[in-house]
N, C-alpha and C positions, 0 to 999 in steps of 0.2 A: 746452626741450623747446615751451611754449607760442610761445616766438621762432622756433624751427624751421618750426612749422606756420602761423604767420602768414604767414611769408616764403614758404612752399611753395605757399598757397593764394592768395596775390596773385600770385605766380609766374605760376602757372595759369592764373588770371582775365586777366592782363597778356597772357600768349602767345594764349590765345584771341581776345583782341581784336586782336593785331597779325597773327594767323592770317587773321582776318576782315577785315584793311584797316580796322581802327574806331580806331586809334591816331592821334589828332591831329597833323597836322606844323604846331605851334604854337610853336616854338623852342625848346622843351623836350626835344626829340627828341636822340639820341647823336651825329648830325652838324651838329648846329646850332653857330652862330658861338658862342652861351653856352656850350653844352657844351664845346667846346674851349677855354675857359679853364680849365678843370680841369686842377690839375699835380700828379700824384703825389707829387712832391719837395716840395710844400709842405703835405703833410699834416701834421696835429697835432689833440692833444686840447686842449679848451677846457672848463672849467668856469664856470658861472655863473649868474645868477638872471634869468629871464624879466622882462621889461619890457612889451612889447607884441608881438601879433599883425598878423600883415599877411596878409589871405586876397586881396588882388588884388597881390601884387608881381609887378612886371614889369623884371626886372633889365635887359633890352634892347629899344629900340624894336620893337613889331610882335609882343614875346611876348604871349602868353596870360596869363590870371592866375596865379599860383602861390601857394603859402605858403610865407612867411616868419616869423621871429621875432626877435626885438630882443632880445640879451642884454645885461646888465653883468657882465663875466667879474671873474673873483676878483682881477684886476689893475685893475679897475676902468674896463676899456673898453668901449664900447658898440659891439657887433659884431653885425651882419645877421647873421644865419643863413636860406639858401636852400635850402629844404626839396625842393620840386619841385613840377609842377603841380598847380593846383587840382583838378581832374578826378581826379586819383591821389590825392592825400593825403587827399581826404575818407573814402577807404578806412579811415586811421589814426585817426579823430576819437575811436573809442570804446579804440582799444587805445593810444595815447598823447598821451592827451588833455593839452594844456599850457595853464596859464592865467598870467597874471602872477602874479609873485611866487614860481614853482615854482621848484625849484634842479634845473639838468639838467646834462649830461656830452655832449658831441659831438664827432665827430672828423669833419674834412673839409680841403678843400684850400683855403690862405685865398688869394684872387685880390684884383685891383683893378679896380672897375667905376666908371668914370667918375671917377676919381684917390680911391676910398673903397674901403677893405677891406671884404669879405664872406668867409664860410664858405661854401663849396658840400658841402654836408653829406653825408658818407658813411652815419653812423648816428647816431643820438642816442640817450640814455638820461635817463628818468625814474624813480628807483626801482629798480623790477623791471623795469619795461617796457623794452624795446628796439625801435627802428625802423631798420629798414636801406632806404637808398633806393637808394644804388649799390654798386659793388665798389670797391676800393682802386685800379683804374684808372680809374675816374671814369664807368664805363658804367651808366646809371640802369637799373633796375630795371622800371620802366615803359615802356621801349624795347628790352628784348632781341633779341637776333639768334639766331633759331634756324638752324642748318645744315641745307642741305637743303632750306631751303622759299625 
């Protein structure tokens, strides 16, 4: 119930901003070159330990700052997680606060950027807290499309 309420509130906030024209074109939007890298066929669930946080993640040149997390998977792989734009992920700081050493589970699309693997996150879980940032087709919740507007 807590997860549903959080997703609903954030969806309403983002929808209001989108209708008002306040969602920035920052490289993180649905039709961006970055978002087109998302591939539903490469979805996977990964578990690991948070190594570090990156609040200035810029996966491609010209993108605005985003939030990323580097984890060490249970297979001892260092895997960058791409969560979303910084302006959006700030809303999750209290609800899904992660710190180095935390154990997390995430689902996302494994992509290659600059010859290196990364996971474009769909949802992440730390304990009982779940954060959803995309649907399984890759549409980000910060850039929802409202039919009829």
